N, C-alpha and C positions, 0 to 999 in steps of 0.2 A: 363637457369638454374639460380636460385636465389642463390647468394653467402651466405655463413654462416655469421651470425652476427659478427661484428668486434671483433676480439680477442677471439672468442669462436667457438667451433665446433657446428654443429647442435644438436648433442647429449647433449652437455652442455646447449645449449639454451633451448632445449626441457625439460630437467630436471628442469631448472629454472622456466619455464612456469608451469609445473606440481606442483612444490613446491608452487608457488604463488597462483595458483588456489586452491590447497588443503587448504592453510591457509585461503583464502577468504571463502571457503565453510564451514570450521570449525567455522569461526567467525559468519557466518549466522546461523549455527546450534546452536551456543551458545547465539544467540540473545534472547531478552526478551520473544518472542513468544514461543520458544522451552523450556524455563525455567518455563513455566506455569504461568508467570505473566500476569496480565490482562491489555490489552491496553486501553487507554483512548480515548473516542470519543468526538469531539467537540459538544457543546450544543448550540442551538439557539432557539429563539422564532420565531413564525410565521412571525412576523414583521421584524426580522433580518436575515432571511434565505439568505445564500449566493447564488450567481448565479448557477442554476442547470447546465447550459451549460458549465460553467468553472470547474465543479466538476463531470463530467461524471463518474459514478460508485462509487462516494463518499458515505460515510456513516456518518450520523449525528444523534444527538438526538434532537427532537423537544420538548421543555419543556412545551409548552402550546397548544398542538394540541387538537382538538376535541376528547374527550374521555380520555385525559390525556397524560402524557409523553410517547413518542414513538420513535422507531428507524425509520429513513427514508433513502432511497437511491436515488441518482440522475439517471434519465434515459437520461440525456443530455438536457431535456426540462423542466421537473418538478421534484420536490422532491416527492417521493412516499412512503407512509407508508409501512413498511415491513409487518405488520400484515395482510393487506388486499389489498395492491396494489393501494389504492385510492390516489389521489393527495392531498398533504398536503394543508389544507386550514386554 
């Protein structure tokens, strides 16, 4: 059997955990995303693209991609245009 945390009963410990988790979830809910604010995405040129393998599932803006400015995601090997899935060139 695991002993109760020092100086507190399991019930007291459990209430503390619930209180802490409730506050953390509230903070998450109150974050910028749930307030309707627009997140900023890093912008790069084709020549300055970061390593796709270091940013798996990352999202960036490529400012000088063929056809103009576009969003791209990393598949772990290459940066792919969101519009058509083609590799950024």
